[in-house]
C-alpha positions as CSV (number, residue, x, y, z in Angstrom):
1,Q,18.2,5.2,7.2
2,V,14.7,6.1,6.3
3,Q,13.2,3.3,4.3
4,L,9.8,3.0,2.6
5,V,8.7,-0.3,1.0
6,E,5.6,-0.4,-1.1
7,S,3.7,-3.6,-1.8
8,G,0.4,-4.6,-3.3
9,G,0.8,-3.5,-6.8
10,G,-0.2,-5.7,-9.8
11,L,-2.4,-6.1,-12.8
12,V,-6.2,-5.5,-12.4
13,Q,-9.0,-5.1,-14.8
14,A,-10.8,-1.7,-15.2
15,G,-13.4,-1.4,-12.5
16,G,-11.4,-3.5,-10.1
17,S,-9.8,-2.7,-6.8
18,L,-6.3,-2.8,-5.4
19,R,-4.8,-1.9,-2.0
20,L,-1.2,-0.6,-1.8
21,S,0.7,-0.7,1.4
22,C,3.8,1.2,2.4
23,A,5.9,0.0,5.4
24,A,8.1,2.7,6.9
25,S,11.2,2.4,9.1
26,G,13.9,4.6,10.3
27,L,11.7,7.5,11.4
28,T,9.1,8.3,14.1
29,F,6.3,7.4,11.8
30,S,3.4,8.7,13.8
31,T,4.9,12.3,13.7
32,Y,5.0,12.6,9.9
33,A,2.3,13.2,7.3
34,M,2.5,10.8,4.4
35,G,1.7,11.0,0.7
36,W,1.1,8.9,-2.4
37,F,2.3,10.0,-5.8
38,R,2.2,8.2,-9.1
39,Q,4.1,8.4,-12.4
40,A,2.7,7.2,-15.6
41,P,4.9,6.4,-18.6
42,G,6.0,9.6,-20.3
43,K,4.5,11.8,-17.6
44,E,5.7,13.8,-14.6
45,R,5.2,12.5,-11.1
46,E,1.9,13.7,-9.8
47,F,0.2,14.0,-6.4
48,V,-2.4,11.3,-5.5
49,A,-3.2,11.5,-1.8
50,Y,-2.1,12.9,1.5
51,V,-2.8,11.9,5.1
52,S,-1.9,13.8,8.2
53,S,0.3,12.3,10.9
54,G,-2.7,11.2,13.0
55,G,-4.7,10.1,10.1
56,S,-7.6,12.5,10.6
57,S,-7.0,14.8,7.6
58,T,-6.8,13.6,4.0
59,Y,-6.4,15.3,0.6
60,Y,-6.9,13.9,-2.8
61,A,-6.2,14.7,-6.4
62,D,-9.3,15.5,-8.3
63,S,-8.6,12.6,-10.6
64,V,-8.9,10.0,-7.8
65,K,-11.3,11.7,-5.4
66,G,-14.2,9.4,-4.6
67,R,-12.3,6.3,-5.8
68,F,-9.2,6.2,-3.7
69,T,-8.8,6.2,0.1
70,I,-5.6,6.9,2.0
71,S,-5.2,5.7,5.5
72,R,-2.6,4.8,8.0
73,D,-1.9,2.5,10.9
74,N,0.7,4.1,13.1
75,A,1.0,1.1,15.3
76,K,2.2,-0.8,12.2
77,N,4.2,2.1,10.7
78,T,2.2,1.6,7.5
79,V,0.2,3.8,5.2
80,Y,-2.3,2.4,2.7
81,L,-3.9,3.4,-0.5
82,Q,-7.2,1.7,-1.3
83,M,-7.9,2.1,-5.0
84,N,-11.4,1.3,-6.2
85,S,-13.1,1.6,-9.6
86,L,-9.8,1.6,-11.3
87,K,-9.4,3.0,-14.7
88,P,-6.7,2.5,-17.4
89,E,-5.6,6.1,-16.7
90,D,-4.6,5.0,-13.2
91,T,-1.8,2.8,-14.7
92,A,1.4,4.1,-13.2
93,V,4.2,3.4,-10.7
94,Y,2.9,4.5,-7.3
95,F,5.3,6.0,-4.8
96,C,4.9,6.3,-1.0
97,A,6.6,9.4,0.4
98,V,7.2,11.1,3.7
99,R,6.1,14.7,4.1
100,G,8.9,17.0,4.9
101,Y,9.3,18.2,8.4
102,G,8.1,21.8,8.7
103,E,7.3,22.1,5.0
104,N,5.2,25.0,3.8
105,T,1.7,23.8,3.1
106,R,2.0,25.0,-0.5
107,T,4.3,22.0,-1.2
108,R,1.7,19.4,0.0
109,Y,0.8,18.6,-3.6
110,V,4.3,18.5,-5.2
111,P,7.1,16.0,-5.0
112,T,9.6,18.6,-3.7
113,G,7.6,18.7,-0.4
114,Y,8.5,15.1,0.3
115,P,12.1,14.3,1.0
116,Y,11.9,10.5,1.5
117,W,10.5,8.1,-1.1
118,G,9.9,4.4,-1.6
119,Q,11.0,2.6,-4.8
120,G,7.5,2.4,-6.1
121,A,4.8,-0.2,-6.8
122,R,3.6,-0.8,-10.4
123,V,-0.1,-0.7,-11.0
124,T,-1.4,-1.8,-14.4
125,V,-5.1,-1.4,-15.2
126,S,-6.3,-3.2,-18.3
127,S,-9.3,-2.4,-20.3
C-alpha cells in the first residue's frame, strides 16, 4: 500500500545540480520522517540525508554536507533532495525511504531503520 516514487534523476556534469523528488502515498506522510540513501555500483547502500516529519530537523552524511539539501512539502506528500556541486563520486541510484515508526534513533543512518523504499532514481555525474 505504501508507495514511494522517485523522479528527477539523470545525467549531469561535475559541478552541476539536480533535484530529486519523491512522491509518497498510502501513509500519513506528515507524521513520518523521511530519508534519502544511495547505492553506487559495487558498494553498499549508504545514508545521504534525513528530514523530520515537520521538516525542521535535517541530518546529512559528511560526504554531502554543504552540497545537498533535503526538504519536504507535506501538502504535496513529497520529499526533495537538492544536489549541488555534484561530483563523480555522487554517481549512484538514489532511494527515498520512510523512517520507521518508533525506531531507535541509532538506526537513523542505516537502511534497517527505514521499512519502506522507493525503486530508486539513477544519478550519473560525468567528469
